[in-house]
GUGU-329307 format. One line per field, with one value per residue (C-alpha): x, z, y. Coordinates in steps of 0.02 Angstrom, whole numbers, plus 50000, padded with zeros to 5 digits. Each point is the difference from the previous one (the first is absolute). Last residue first. Example, Ala and Ser with C-alpha at 12.3 -4.5 7.8 and 13.67 -1.06 7.14 Angstrom:
GUGU-329307
u [50684 | 49931] $
w [50357 | 50033] $
v [49947 | 49828] $
end
This chain:
GUGU-329307
u [48143 | 50131 | 50049 | 49978 | 50148 | 50133 | 49950 | 50030 | 50154 | 50066 | 49960 | 50053 | 50177 | 50009 | 49975 | 50140 | 49973 | 50032 | 50136 | 50077 | 50161 | 49895 | 49872 | 50171 | 50060 | 49831 | 49984 | 50177 | 49961 | 49833 | 50080 | 50155 | 49853 | 49907 | 50155 | 50050 | 49829 | 50024 | 49923 | 49907 | 50093 | 49884 | 50075 | 49976 | 49997 | 50141 | 50032 | 50047 | 49878 | 49884 | 50142 | 50098 | 49878 | 49969 | 50180 | 50024 | 49849 | 50093 | 50163 | 49929 | 49887 | 50186 | 49925 | 50080 | 50170 | 50100 | 50104 | 49987 | 49818 | 49890 | 49802 | 49858 | 49807 | 49999 | 49860 | 49981 | 49806 | 50051 | 50159 | 49935 | 49852 | 50108 | 50103 | 49854 | 49915 | 50147 | 50005 | 49799 | 50032 | 50133 | 49896 | 49834 | 50073 | 49969 | 50111 | 50157 | 50024 | 50198 | 50041 | 49903 | 50136 | 49921 | 50049 | 49842 | 49912 | 50061 | 49937 | 49839 | 49963 | 50018 | 49905 | 49855 | 49985 | 49988 | 49990 | 49861 | 50014 | 50162 | 49988 | 49815 | 49997 | 50149 | 49905 | 49845 | 50135 | 50075 | 49832 | 50011 | 49914 | 49959 | 50017 | 49898 | 49828 | 50008 | 50031 | 49868 | 49859 | 49906 | 49978 | 50111 | 49893 | 50145 | 49950 | 49978 | 50180 | 50048 | 49896 | 50069 | 50172 | 49950 | 49924 | 50154 | 50109 | 49889 | 49945 | 50204 | 50048 | 50193 | 49970 | 50093 | 49912 | 50018 | 50014 | 49898 | 49993 | 50063 | 50107 | 49872 | 49873 | 50122 | 50037 | 49817 | 49965 | 50120 | 49911 | 49829 | 50101 | 50035 | 50176 | 50114 | 49998 | 49901 | 50082 | 50133 | 49890 | 49878 | 50132 | 50064 | 50080 | 49942 | 49936 | 49972 | 49913 | 49886 | 49956 | 49974 | 49880 | 50050 | 49891 | 49924 | 50043 | 50099 | 50152 | 50109 | 50167 | 50057 | 50126 | 50009 | 50168 | 50067 | 50178 | 49978 | 49994 | 49991 | 49888 | 49968 | 49985 | 49961 | 49952 | 49975 | 49845 | 49980 | 49830 | 49981 | 49862 | 49853 | 49825 | 49875 | 49830 | 49924 | 49946 | 50162 | 50062 | 50176 | 50060 | 50097 | 50089 | 50163 | 50007 | 50099 | 50036 | 50124 | 49976 | 50028 | 50044 | 50028] $
w [51523 | 50076 | 49898 | 49828 | 50012 | 50090 | 49873 | 49851 | 50057 | 50048 | 49824 | 49898 | 50110 | 49962 | 49804 | 49986 | 49831 | 50085 | 49866 | 50032 | 50076 | 50120 | 50046 | 50027 | 50111 | 50106 | 50013 | 50092 | 50107 | 50065 | 50018 | 50103 | 50115 | 50025 | 50043 | 50106 | 50094 | 50016 | 49906 | 50091 | 50021 | 49987 | 50054 | 49932 | 50109 | 50006 | 49890 | 50059 | 49968 | 49859 | 49927 | 49997 | 49919 | 49869 | 49970 | 49987 | 49879 | 49898 | 50012 | 49942 | 49847 | 49932 | 49916 | 50148 | 49951 | 50159 | 50046 | 50189 | 49999 | 49864 | 49992 | 49871 | 50017 | 50150 | 50065 | 50152 | 49958 | 49886 | 50072 | 50162 | 49930 | 49885 | 50141 | 50116 | 49852 | 49993 | 50193 | 49991 | 49843 | 50095 | 50151 | 49904 | 49866 | 49823 | 49899 | 49907 | 50101 | 50038 | 49834 | 50087 | 49992 | 50012 | 49847 | 50024 | 49844 | 49996 | 50190 | 49940 | 49858 | 50111 | 50135 | 49869 | 49942 | 49822 | 49918 | 49938 | 50153 | 50096 | 50153 | 50034 | 49951 | 50112 | 50149 | 49961 | 50001 | 50160 | 50088 | 50142 | 50169 | 50171 | 50156 | 50144 | 50010 | 49801 | 50016 | 50132 | 49899 | 49974 | 50173 | 50046 | 50007 | 49962 | 49821 | 49981 | 50040 | 49875 | 49858 | 50065 | 49971 | 49831 | 49935 | 50064 | 49891 | 49822 | 50043 | 50040 | 49816 | 50050 | 50194 | 50115 | 50173 | 50113 | 50181 | 50154 | 50030 | 49872 | 50118 | 50137 | 49877 | 49933 | 50170 | 50025 | 49858 | 50015 | 50054 | 49922 | 49834 | 50004 | 50062 | 49872 | 50025 | 49828 | 49910 | 49913 | 49953 | 49923 | 49888 | 49979 | 49828 | 49997 | 49817 | 49943 | 50174 | 49956 | 49824 | 50085 | 50125 | 50179 | 50112 | 50150 | 50192 | 49980 | 50091 | 50024 | 49945 | 50107 | 49969 | 50097 | 50004 | 50112 | 49922 | 49964 | 49833 | 50005 | 49938 | 50166 | 50082 | 49844 | 50067 | 49859 | 50008 | 49926 | 50021 | 49933 | 49978 | 49988 | 49966 | 49847 | 50046 | 49833 | 50040 | 50060 | 49833 | 49912 | 50069 | 50141 | 50046 | 50013 | 50091 | 49984 | 50121 | 50018 | 50173 | 50043 | 50145 | 50001] $
v [53092 | 50106 | 50171 | 50038 | 50129 | 49884 | 49856 | 50097 | 50075 | 49825 | 49940 | 50167 | 49964 | 49824 | 50032 | 50118 | 50107 | 50177 | 50023 | 49831 | 50066 | 50106 | 49870 | 49870 | 50136 | 50025 | 49818 | 49979 | 50150 | 49924 | 49816 | 50094 | 50093 | 49839 | 49898 | 50135 | 50015 | 49804 | 49854 | 49865 | 49840 | 49853 | 49836 | 49831 | 49859 | 49891 | 49864 | 49818 | 49868 | 50071 | 50098 | 49856 | 49882 | 50125 | 50011 | 49808 | 50005 | 50128 | 49909 | 49842 | 50076 | 50076 | 50175 | 50081 | 49936 | 50022 | 50151 | 49978 | 49972 | 50060 | 50022 | 49964 | 50038 | 50107 | 50105 | 49872 | 49948 | 49870 | 49943 | 49986 | 49901 | 49876 | 49969 | 49957 | 49913 | 49872 | 49981 | 49962 | 49877 | 49889 | 49996 | 49958 | 49875 | 50015 | 49863 | 50028 | 50179 | 49981 | 50115 | 50143 | 50114 | 50180 | 50120 | 50108 | 49965 | 49824 | 49982 | 50094 | 49883 | 49843 | 50067 | 50034 | 50184 | 49977 | 50176 | 50101 | 50109 | 49996 | 50120 | 49965 | 49822 | 49988 | 50056 | 49888 | 49857 | 50058 | 49998 | 50084 | 49936 | 50075 | 49894 | 49921 | 50070 | 49961 | 49811 | 49995 | 50089 | 49838 | 49946 | 49833 | 49844 | 49897 | 49969 | 50184 | 50022 | 49882 | 50087 | 50169 | 49924 | 49940 | 50157 | 50095 | 49900 | 50018 | 50187 | 50034 | 49972 | 50028 | 50012 | 50145 | 49996 | 50149 | 49961 | 50015 | 49822 | 49898 | 49897 | 49977 | 49921 | 49889 | 49935 | 50000 | 49911 | 49864 | 49842 | 50069 | 49981 | 49828 | 49924 | 49897 | 49816 | 49963 | 50146 | 49914 | 49855 | 50131 | 50059 | 50186 | 50022 | 50185 | 50022 | 49813 | 49978 | 50136 | 49915 | 49827 | 50070 | 49960 | 49877 | 50049 | 50013 | 50160 | 49968 | 50139 | 50050 | 50146 | 50148 | 50168 | 50087 | 50133 | 50001 | 50173 | 50097 | 50182 | 50125 | 50075 | 49826 | 49872 | 49820 | 49857 | 49888 | 49822 | 49914 | 49816 | 49886 | 50124 | 49903 | 49970 | 49977 | 50027 | 50171 | 50018 | 50011 | 49979 | 49832 | 49925 | 50162 | 50075 | 50172 | 50168 | 50125 | 50162 | 50057 | 50179 | 50082 | 50203] $
end
């Protein structure tokens, strides 16, 4: 399973006003493990950067003056995301800009859809945590992910942070303890998430043997006898057996 955690920075908020992508940052996950195969490019947009946008990401026109244009990296970018699942926080914003950049080059409107699938981690977070804040910063706090380096938005840094948040959010564990370390320490938890992403083996499902099932049945029978036929688990199993498959 190949997933690409992606973020962009732009000259402004609206493609209808001709705003462009000026930074793309991507982090690769293979079978939920971070790799070193990143994609990171700054891009010359051939237009001014809105003051409000520059306050958010700190990228200046002077810095971008000698950077490549989107058309210079588009083939490399398309090869990088091909066949992957993109993980993007507030995906409609970033994919809208990517589609706009593709359209400027005369590529078909379905180009992005033909290359990959997209999962919106913001929509996922809203389902998991309704009526709560689900910004990247809020999720970092909730899942104890260290984002202390995030004084300004940056596409690659945000993609790296989102990768840790996504793995924690979809991994089924909220706090971890390594070697007796304090599981409430944010540094320890963040390190645990990184170790799981990088080194943890794939989970193995071991089915119960006949001996295991017989021991389980004997245990339930004993509980049922001691509780004077009030073993809830046994009643549930009997109900499932009599009702048959649905």
